[in-house]
N, C-alpha and C positions, 0 to 999 in steps of 0.2 A: 504494500500500500504506500507507494512512494509518489510524491508530488513532482510534477514537471518543473515547477518554479524553483529557481535557485535563490540564495539569500539576497543577492542584489536585486533580483526582480521583486522579491517580497518587500524590500526596503523601498523600491520605487512605488509599489502599490500603496504602501503606508503613506508616502508623500502625497500621492494623488488623493487618497481618502482624507488626509489632513487638510489638503487644499479645499476639498468639498466642505469639510466642517467649517473651515475659516470663511468660505464664501457664504455658507448658511448663516453664520454668526453675523457677518457683515450685513447681509440682507435684513436680518432681524433688527439690527441696530439702526440701519437706514430707515426702515419702516417705522421705528419708534420716534424718529425725528420728524416724520411726516405728520401734518396736522390732520384732524378729522376731515376738514374741508378738502385737503389734497387727496386723501384716500377716497373720499366719496366721489370727487370729481374724476379721479383717475378711473374708477370702476364704472362711472356713468358719463363718460366723456361725450358720447353721442347724444345722450339725453340732454345734457347741459347745453350743447350746441343748438339743438333744435328749439329748446325753450327760449334761449336768448334771441333767436330769430323770430319766434312767434310773438314774444313779448319783449320789447326793447328795454323795459325797466327791470327785467329779470337779471339777478346776479347769481352766478353759479357757485353759491356757498353751500356748506353742509346743511344749514338750516333751511335755506330756500329749496334745495333739492328734496329734502325730507318733506317739505310742505306739499310738493307736487305729488308725492306718494300718498299724501293724505286725501287730496281730492283735486281733480283736474281743474275744476272751475276756479281755483285760486289764481290761475294765470290768465283767465279770459279777460280781456280789456276792451275798451272801446276801439273802434277803427280796426277790428280784427281782420276784415277783408284786405285792408291796406297792408297790414303786416304779412298776411299770407301771400301777397304778390311780391314779396321781397325777392330780388334776383338771386340772393344767396340761399334762400330757402327752397326754391324750385328744383335745383339740381339734387339737393338732399332728398326732397320728396320723391323725385323720379327714381333715385337710387333705392329708396325703401320700397317703392312700388315693384321694382325689379326683384327685390329680395323676397317678395311674396311668392315667387316661383322657385326659391332656393331649395336645394335638396336637403339642406340642414334644417331640422325642426326648430332649433333655437333661433336661427336667423329669421325664419318666418314669424315666430312669436315676437321677436324684436321689432320686425317691420310693422306688425299689427299695433304694437304699443306706440311706436313713433307716429304712425299715420293717424292713430286715434287722437294723439296730442295735437297734431297739425290741424286735423279736422276740416280740411278744405273739401270742396265738392269733388275734386278729382280723387282725393284720398278716400272719400266715402265710396265712390263708384268702383274704385279699384278693390276695396275691401269686399264689396258686394260680389264682384266677379270671382274673387279668390275664394270666398265662402262657398260658392256653388260648386267649385271644382275640388276643394280640399277634401281629403279622405281621412286625415288624422284628427280624431275627435278633440284632443287636447289643443290642437292649433285652431280648430274651428271655434272653440270657446274664446280664445284670444281675439279672433276676428269678430265674433258676436259681441264681445265686451267692448271692443273699439267702436263698433257701430252704435252701441248703446250710449257710450260716452259722447259721441258726436250728436246724438239725439235728434236726428232728422227722421220724421215719420215716414219719409219716402223709402227708408230702408226696411220697413216692416214686411212688405210682400216677399222680399228676398229672404229675410230671416225666418219667415213662416215656411216658405218653400224648403228651406234647408233642414227643417225638422223631419221631412219625409224620409223614411228608411234609415233614420239615425238610431244609434243605440240609446239605451235608457240613460246612461251616464251623461251623454251630451244633451239629450232631450230635456232632462230636469233642469240643467243649468241654463240652457238656451231659452227655455220658457221663462225663467226668472228674468233674463235680460229683456225679453219681449214685454213682459208685464211691467217692467220699469218705465215703459212709455206711457203708462197710465191710461187715461181716457182716449188718447189717440188711437188706441187699439179697438175702440168700440165699433167703428165701421167694419173692420175686418172680422170682429166677432160675429156681427150680424151676417156677414157674407159667408162665414164658415159653418153656420148652423146646419145646413143640409148635408155637410160633409160626413162621410162614414169612415174616414181615415182615423186610425187610432190616435195619431199625433195631433190632429186637429181637434178631436174630441177632448183629449187631455188638456190642450191649450185652452179651449173654451171653458172647460170645467174649472180650471185653476183661475182663469180670469173671473169667472162667476163667483169664485170663492173669495175674491178680494174687492169686487165692485158690485154694489148692491143696487139694482134697479129692476124694473118689471121684466125687461128682456132677459136678464141673467137669471132671475128667479124662475121664469117660465122655462128656461132651458134646463135648469137643474131638475125641476119636477118632471119635465118631459123625459129626461134621461132615465130617471128611476121608474117612471110609469111604464116606459117601453124598453126597459133594460134588456129583457130576453130577446126582443126583436132586434135591438141595436147590435147585440153581440152576434146574433145569427147573421145579420147583414155583413158585419165585418169579417166573420169567419168565412163566409161564402166568397167574399172579395179576395181574401188572402189565399183561399184554396185554389184560385186560378193561377197562382204562381208556384205550383208544386215543383217545378223544375229549377226554380231559383233558390239556391241554398240559403241566402240571406233572408229571403222572405219566409222560407219554411222554418228557419230558426225562430223568427219572430212569431210565426203562427203557433209554434209549440208553446209559446209563453203568452199567447193571446188571452186565454181565460184568466190567468193570474193578473195580467195587466188590467183587464176590464174590471175585475173584482177590486183592484186597488183604486181604480177610478170611481167605482160605485161607492166604496168606503169614503173617498174624499167628498163626493157629492152629498152623501147622506150626512156626513159630519157638518158640512156647511148648512144644510137644511136644519139639522138638529140645533145648531148654535144660533142661527140668525132668523130662521123662518119656522121656529118650533111651534108656534100657534097653528100654523097650517099643516105641520108635519106630524103632530101628535094625534092624528086621526086614526080611527079604528082600522081603516083599510091598510094602514102602514104597520101598526103594532100587532096586527093579525096576519101580516104578509107571510108568504111561504118562503121568501128569501131571508136567510138569517142575518145578513148585513143590514138590510132595510129594517127588519123587525127590531134588531138590537138598537139601532140608532133612533128608532121611533120611541123606544123605552126611554132613552136619554132625553128625547124631546119632551116627553111627559114630565121628566124630573125638573125641567127648567121652570115649571110652575109647580112649586112644592105644596100643592093643595091636597086635602084629605081625599078628594074624589080621584085624582090621578094616582095617589098613593095606593088606594084600594084596587085600582085597575091593575097595577103592577103586582100587588099581593096575589091577585087572582091568577096570575101566570106563574106563580112559584112552583107549580107542579110540573113545569116544562123543564126537564133535565138538561136539554141542550143549551139552555139560556141561564143556567144557575149562576155562573160567575157574573154575567152582566146584570142580572136582576139583583143580586146581593149588593153589587157596587152602586146601582141606581138607588136602591132603598137607603143605603148608608148615606149617600150624598144628599138625598132629600131630608133625612133626619138631621143632618148637619146644618142644612139651610133652615129647617123648621123643626126644632126639638119636640114640639107638641105631637108630631107624627109618631113618636115613640109609643105613645099611649094607644094609637090606632093599631100599631103592630102587636102590642101586648094583648089587645082585645082579640085580634085574629089568632094569636098564639093559643088562647084559651079555647077557641072553638074548633081549631083545625084538628083533624084526626090522623092525617098522613104523617108518618115518622120522617119521611124525606123532606116534607115541607117544613116540619119543625126544625130539622137540622139546618135548613137554609135560613130560617128565621134566626136560629142561634148564631149563625155567622154574622148576622147584622147586630144582634145583641152583644156579641163579643167585643165590639168596638166601644161599648159602654160598660165593660165588665166592672170597673171600679165603682160606677154608680150603683150597680146591683149588689156589690159586696157591701157597700155602706148601708144598703137597705136591709141587710140581714138582721140587724138588731131593732128594726122598726116593726110596725104592725104588719107590714107587707113582707115580713121575713120569709114566710113559707113560699110565697109566690116568687120572690127573688131567688130563693134556693132552687126552685124547680127550673128556673131559667139558667142559673149557673150550672146545674147538673147537666143540662143539655149542651151548654158551652163546653164543659169538660169532656163530654162524650165525643165531640168533634175535634178535640185536640187543640183548641184555642187556649193555650195555657201560658203563653209568654207574659202577658200582662198580669196574670194571676201570680206567677213566680215573682215578678218584680214587686207586686203589692205585698205579698206575704213576707218577703225578705226585709221590707222596710216598715212593716206594720208594727205598731206599739200597743194596739188594742187587744187584750187577752181574750175578750168575749168573741170578737170576730175571728181570731185565730182558732179558737176551739171549734166554732161552727164550721169553718173551712176544713179543718182537719177531719171532722166527722164526715163532711161531704166527700173527702178523698177516700175515706174508709168505705163509704157506701157505694162510690161510683167507679173508682179506678183500681184496676188490678196492678199491683206494683211491678209485675213481671212483663207487662205489655210495653210497647214503645213509649206510650204516654207516661206510664208509671216510671220507667227508667229515666226519662227526661226530667220528671219531677224530682226523682231521687238524686239526680245529678246536680241540679241547679238550685233547689231549695236549701235553706240553711240546715245544718246538721241536726239542730235541736228540733226543728219542725218535722224533719223526716223521721226521727226517732219517736216523736210524739204520734206520728202516723202509724208507728209499729213496724217500721222498715229500717233497713240499713242503707246509709248513703251509697250511691253508686259512683265510683271513681273511674273516669275515662283515662286510659293510659296516656301519659304526657307524650308529646312528640319526641322528647329526648329519649324516653324509654323505648318508644317504638323504633327509633332509629338504631339504638344500641342493639336491639334484638333482631335487626334485619339481617338474617343469615345469608340471604342471597347477595345483598350488597357487600357483606364481609367477604364472601367467596370471590366476587368480582374484583374487589380491591386487592385481595391477596393474589389473584391471577395476574392482574396488571403489574403488581409489584414484582412477581416472579419473572414475568416476561421482560420487564425493564432491567432486572438484574442479570438474567441469564442469556438474553438475546445475543449480546456481543461475545461472551465466552463461547457460546455454541458456534458462532460464525468463525471465531478465532480457531477453535479446534478443527472445524471442517476445513478451513482454508490452509492451515499450517500443520496439518496432521503429520506430514513427513518430517517437518522440522522438529515437532514435539517428540517424535520417536527417537531422535538421535541427539537431543540437547539436554543439558543439565537444567535443574529447576531454576537456577539463577538466570540462565540464558532465556528460558521460557518466560519468566516474569519480566525480564527486561524487554523482550520483544512484544509481550502483551501490553505493557505500559506504553511503549512507542506507538503501537497500532491504535491503542485506545485514544491517545492524544491526537492522532490524525483523525480518528472517528469524530472526536469532539469538534475538531476544526471543520470537518466536512458538515457535521450536523449544524454548527453555528452558521456556516456559509449558507446552507440550505434554508434555515429558518429566517435568516436576515434577508435572503433573496425574496422570500415570501413577503416579509415586512416591506421591503423596498417596492415590490410589485404592487402591494396594497397601497403604499404611499403614493405611487404615481397615479393609481386609480382614484385615490382620495383627492389628490390635487385637481384632477380633471372634474371630479364630482363637485368639489367646492366651487370651482370657477363657474360651472354650469348652474349650480344652485344659487350662487350670488347674483348672476345675471337674471335668472328667472324670478328671484325675489324682487329685484329692482323693477321688473316689468309689471308687477302687480300693485295696483293702487287700492286705497281703502274702499273706494266706491265699488270696485270689483269684489273684494273679499267680503264686504258686509252686505252684498246683495243676497237676498233670500235664496237658500238652498245652494249657494255657490260652494261653500265649504261645509263639512258635516257639523251637526250639532254634537255637543260633547257633555258628558257627565264626568266631572272630576271627582274621583273617589280617594279620600285621604284617610286611611286607617290610623287610629291614634290609640296608643297604650301608654298611660302614665306620661302624657305630654303636657301636663298642666302648666309648666313654666313657659312654654313657647307656643301653645296652641292658639291663643288669641291673635298673636302676631302673624302666625302662619295663615290662619283663616282670613284675616284682614287683607293680607297680600293676595290670596287666591280670589277674593271677592273683587279685586281691583284689576283683574286681567283685562286686556283689550281683546275682546272676542265677541262676535255677534250673537251667538246662541249657546249658552252653557249654563249648567247648574253645578253647585258644589255640594257633595255628599260627604260629610265627616262621619266616620264610623268609630264611635267610642267602644273599643274592644275590651270591655270589662275592666276599665282602668280603676286602680285602687287609690289614685290621688284625686285632685280636684279638676280633672280634665273636663268632665261633663258640667259641673257646677259653674266653672269659669265661662264656658261657652254659653250656658243659659243666661248668666248674668250679663255678659258683655254684649250679647246680641238679642236680649229680651225674648228668649224662646219660650214657647209653650208646647206642651204635649198635644198631639193631634191624632185624629183617626185617619191614617194614611193608607190608601189602597195600593197594593202592589202585587205582582205575580211572583210566587216563589219558584223560580226556575231551577235554582241550585240549593242543595241542602246546606244549612249553616247552623251554628249554635243559635239558641233562641234570641229573637229581637225583643227587648224589654219595652221599647218605646221609641217613637219618632217625634222629633221636635222641630217646630218651624216658627217663623215670624212673618206675618202677612206683609209687613213693610220691607222684608228682605226675601223676595220670592226665589232668589237663586240658591238660598242656603237651606239644606236639609241635614239634620243631625240624627244619626241612628245610635241608640244605646242598646248594646247587646252583651250577652255573656261572652267571656273570653274564649277565643277559639284560634288565635294566631292571626298573623297578617293575611295569609291566603284566605282563611275563613271570613275575615272582615271584608276583604275585596269581593268575595262572592256575595256577601250580604249587600254590599253597595251595588253590585251588578243587578241584583233582584229589584232593588228600589229605583235604579236608574231609568230615566225616561228618554234618553237621547240615543242617537244612532251609534256614537262611539263613546267609550269611556277612557279616562286617563287615570291610571294608577299612579299616585304620588305619595311619598312619605309625608306624614303630617309635620315632621320637623324640617321640611325642605321648603325653599322659596323659589317660585318661578319668576323670571323676568316678565314685565308687563306684556311684551309682545311674543313671549315664548310659544304659547299655544297657537297663536295666529301663524307664526312662522312654520311651526310643525305641520299644522293642518293644511296650510297653503300648498304643501307638496302634492296633495291629492289632485290639485288642478292640472298638474303636468303629467298625470298618469291616467289614461282612460281605462286601464285594467283595474281590477279590484285591489285595494290596498288594505289588507286586514290588520296590519300592525305598522306602527311608526314609532321612532324613538328620537330623543334629543340628547344633548350633552349634559354630563354631570360635572359640576365644578365645586371645589372645596370652598366652603363659606367661612371656615375658621379664620377669625380675626378680621373679617370684613365688618364694615360699619352698617348696622341695620336700624332703621327707624320706622316703627309702625308697620312692619312687614315689608318694607322696601329697602333694598340695598342702596345706601347712599354713597358708599366708597368701597371699591374693590381693592383688597390688599392680599399680597402673598402671605400665607400663614407664617407665623413666627416659629412654630414648632418644626424641627428638622424632618421628622417622619411625615408630617403633613405636606411638606414641600416635596419630598420624594414622591408622594402619592399624586401631587399635582402634575408632575412630569409623567407619571404612569397613566393618569387619566387622559392627558393630552395625547399620549401615544396610542392608547387603546381606542380613543374616539376618532382622532384625526388620521391616524395611520392604520386603523383597523376597521372599525365599523363602516366608515364611509367607503372604504375600499371594497368590503364585502358587499355593500349595497350595489356597487357598480356591476357585479356579476350575479346579482339577484341571489345571493347566498347568505344574507344577514340572518344570524340566528340568536343574537343577544340584543335585547332591549332592556335597559336598566330598569329594575323594579322601582327606582326612585322617580322615573319620568318616562312613561310609555303610554302610547295611544293605541287602543284596540277596538276593532269593530265588535260591538256587543253581541250581535247575532252569531258571529263565528265562535266567540268564546263560549257562549251557551251551548253551541253545537258540539263542542269538544268536552263539555262537562265542567267548564270553569277552571279555576285554579285547583290543583290537586290538594285534597284534604282527606282525612280519614272518613269524613261523612259523604264524600262524593262517590261517583260511579266506579272509580278505580280503587276505592278504599285505601288510599295512600296519601301520606302527607308530602307536600312538595319540599324539596331541599334546595331549589334554585329557580324560583318562579320567574326570574328575569329571562332566563334562557329556555326553561322547560315549556312555558306557554307558547313561545314563538316556534319552537320545534314542533309542538303538537299542531299548531295552526298550519305550518308548512306541510306537515304530513297529511292533514285533512284536505288541503287544497290540491295537493298532488294526487291523492287518491280519488278526489272528485273530478280530476282532470280539468281543473279550472286555472286559467291564467291569473297570476297575481304578482304583486311586488311588495316587499317589505322595505320600508324607506327609513332614512335617517337624515335629520336636519342638522347641518353643521353650526347653524346660528341660533338654535333654540336651546336656551340654557336654563338648567335647574341647578340651584345652589344648595348644597347639603353638607353637613358636618362629617369629616372623616376622622378615623381614630388617631389619637395623638400619643398613645403609649404602645409599647411592644406587645403587651398582652392583648389589647384590643385589636391591633393590626394582625397579629398571629391568628386570633380567633376568626376574624373576618376572612382571611385567606384560606384557612382550613375549611370554612363553610363553602366558599366558592369552589374549591377543588373537589370537595366531597360531592357537592351538587353536580358538578360537571360529570363525574364518574357515574353518579346515579342516573343522570339524564342519558348518557351514552348507553348505559345498560338497558334502561327502560325503552329506548328507541333503537336498539341494536338492529332491528329489522331494516332500518333505513340505510345502514352503513353499506357502502359500495354497491348500491342498487340503482341501476339506470332509471328505474321508474320514478325516482325522486330527484332526477336531474342533478343540477350542481349542488343541491343540498346534500344528496346522498353520495355523490361522487367526489365532491371537493370539500365542502365546508365541514361535514361531520368527520370525514377521514383526517382533516387537518387537526381538529380538536382531539381526536383519538391519538394520533401519532405525536403531535407536538405539545399538546396541553396535558393529556392524561399520562402518556408514557414518557414524554420528553424530560420532565424533571428528574426521573430516575437516571436517564442517560447523562443529563447535565451534572448532577451531583457526583456520579461516579467519575465523570470526566475531570472535575475539579480535584477529586481525591487522587486520580492518576497523575495529574500535573504535579501535585505535592509529592507523590511517590517518585516521580521522575527526577524532581529536584534532589530528593534524599539519595537516590541511586546514582545521581550524577549523569543522567542520560537525557536531560532536557536540552537538546541542542538548539542553536540559534535559530535555525529554520522553523522548528516547531514552535518555539517561544514567540517568534514574530508572527507566525501564522495565527496562533491562538490570540495574540494581541489584536490582530486585525478583525478576526471573526467574532470574538467575544466582547471586545471593547469598542473599537473604532466604528464598526458597522452599527452597533447599538447607539452610539453617540449621533451618528448621521440620522438615524430614524427619529431619535428624540428631538434633535435640532430642527429637522424638517417639520415635525409635528407642531413645534412652537411657532414656526414661520407660518404654517397653514392656519393655525388658530388665530393669529394676529393679522392675517391678511386683510380682512374686511372690517374688523373692529379692533379697538385698542382697549383691552381689558386691564392690563397691569401697567403700572408706572415703569419708567425706564430702569430705575434701580431694581425693581422687582424682576424685570425681564433679564437683567444681567445675572441676578441670583438664580433664575430659572436655568439659564444657560450653564452656569457653574454646576448646579445640581444635575443637569442632564449628563454631565461628564462624570462626576464622582459617583453617581448611582451605579455605574458599572463596576465599581471597585468595592463590592461588599453587599449593598442593599439588595440587588437583584438576586445574588447568590443566596442570601439569607432567606428571601421569600421562597425560592425553590426548595430550600432545606425545610422550611415550615410546611410546605405542601407534602413533602415526603414523610415528615414526622407525623402529619395528620393521617396519612395512609396507614402507617403502622399502628396508630392509636385506634383506628377503625378495626384493623385486623385483630387486635388483642382486646377489643371490646371495652376500651377505656375512653371512648370518645363521647363528648357531650357538646352541645352547641356553645356553651359558655355565654358570656355577656360582654357587650362592648360599652365601655364607659363614655358618656357624652356630656359635654358641658351645657348643651342647649343653645338655641339662638336667642340672643338677648334683644 
């Protein structure tokens, strides 16, 4: 195993790599001396030129360019036509018109942006022509948006025609652009009424949902009254295109599309025309969508008459969920209706109907508990027993654990004895979460769920896998050595064999380091390309585009919190001030033992509410949901402790938006972070089931009321090493993996996921879920499972990563905390690889199975064993006096210099668009990028191996990480 390079060639290579490092450091330094104005103008040079010609008073500064992204109208001035006739502007306009035909997608998108800003008649007509011939949906959206910004109603016929045969992704967003024209669309609405094209029907229905007049009302009622006929006409029309694959694909989804439109039409009628829609012909209709929405129309007038009509339908099993929700909503609006339900409860004989009534009563469980000691105690007891039978016990558990009234406690315990078998699922749940003295008073023993730590310690399969990986890592090279040098071993002394083995292993370490650093450098190049593309695309998007309805997905931010009383108010305040068009914040108090919940209630004036949600995923009991009508974005869930994954699943159950964002409660998002992350979906017409952003250390940053006022490099040395690590992982890793559609890690501190897909795969792994398994690395495991689902469904998809969407969180500052964290990560990786071993080296899973997972298996799971053995062999070579100059220099190149190159380049990429750190901090970062290769990286590898042995010998626990908290 001899290298072709001699010592002089290796020294030359060192000089070349040293020059690259010096060049990168120089570029970082020069970049730090650039002002924000200079950086922004450099990256938006063409935009600044066009704006200065359109508006003579425009100055190309950082602030003025940022204003243009806020809203285009800021630059519109009087005498616009005169400015558009500028001889300097015409050649630029012509050039951008030519770029509409470019083969490069990003050039076409840029041309759309610039022509939309110019806004001349020629620009508009050129965009219209380009829209009709464009085939890439994400480019068509930019064209549609540019025409919407120009706001000439003459573009509407073309924009309407472009909807025909478009996919759903484009159609939803293009319709939002068309509707932005407001009443100018009314003549086209009237013209399209006879149309039987799905696209035109959808457009008209959405217009009717936002514009209320007699014509739109008539159209909505006509659609639902003749729904079956409309669907049949459309189906017959598309059946004539059976030889056209695109049309056939659309026809296969026609019924689902039509039912979505029917739901939309009925919802509009239920919300705005409920007095006409709550007619018997609709709430007795044969179609479930029409009938369900008619029930909701009845609820809008919370009268006893309408309430009784809905009660009369409680025997209809297919509508159980809707009817219970409607009755609950009506009682919330008119509490007196509870007496009407009680009267009906007395007279009804059907046990099924009683059970459905009990679901409604369960939202008032505390009210009936308090009545137990009154004259109506027997009646309240009969209702409570029915509630217990259907398993609605979460509120009961919460009440009994906090109750101080001995009489009420005695009555409730007697009820449990009469009603609940302790060995049933309901009985076990009560024994698990009720206080021990109450359970013993019931005559039972408390039930203890095995803690996640104990479960992991006894995971024999995981232990065997870790042991196997360790054996492979230790023995793979000795076996290769024996096979390759069998003849040499047979005739050599032990000292000669050891000497040759050490030499060969040192070369192996060099080759291994070269290979892994080549992977890093490849990813680095891909990351640089990705960052440049993302930066340009972000600058093409203005706020008018991003805040247009349905343009980017709605989001539920889920923040699990356990004992976060010190920082929870600041974190929630920060999350409530994000710049995003449509989001809600769900804070999940996961059984905190401190003042987390009470501080939230006090700070945001929350009250407990009856909140209806679908329990799609099994979780620990939810004890209560809190809201404040004046803060509609905020929802607080109080639940029994179940761990972070369980808390996220509870948040998913309650979430009402298309995507959810999992974020640690002790983390802070930058105001535009969510907007930057979600805006990536506009550039991908394929499904994006998961997206991730950057994680940055917040240690020693200045924070005021949930906002970072000054970014600082951490003072702690370990935290500084982690800053370099994070930059390398995100800038040279995840952005690169995204480029080849193989991204498998999205940080648990800041990830965005399509709710439907996560529910499809059973949510986060917990012992209560379908896999009966606790997750040990939710940031990677969830993404791998989503990728697996999409590949098995044979659906195109992309998992994305935003280089400029930042989440700031605290990193460990002591050796114990950092060691614990790295052990968790490594153990989680091994568990994930074992759980998804079916995907490894399988072409069915494309680059995920053939590139990404093998990389993690070879370099991340087995690699540390090779790396640590290599360092030991280097030390042994020194002791034996056989570490020659060639090997030493080669190892210096591969293990130190190439690592420095990757780290320096990551710093440069991170600071390319923004200036996060002061110049002095960047100098310190460059210093730490060098010295981390002399000990810290090796120590982390050793911790990972140490963790493997702890798993094998059953002495592994999760441990805890000490945090100071965000002040």
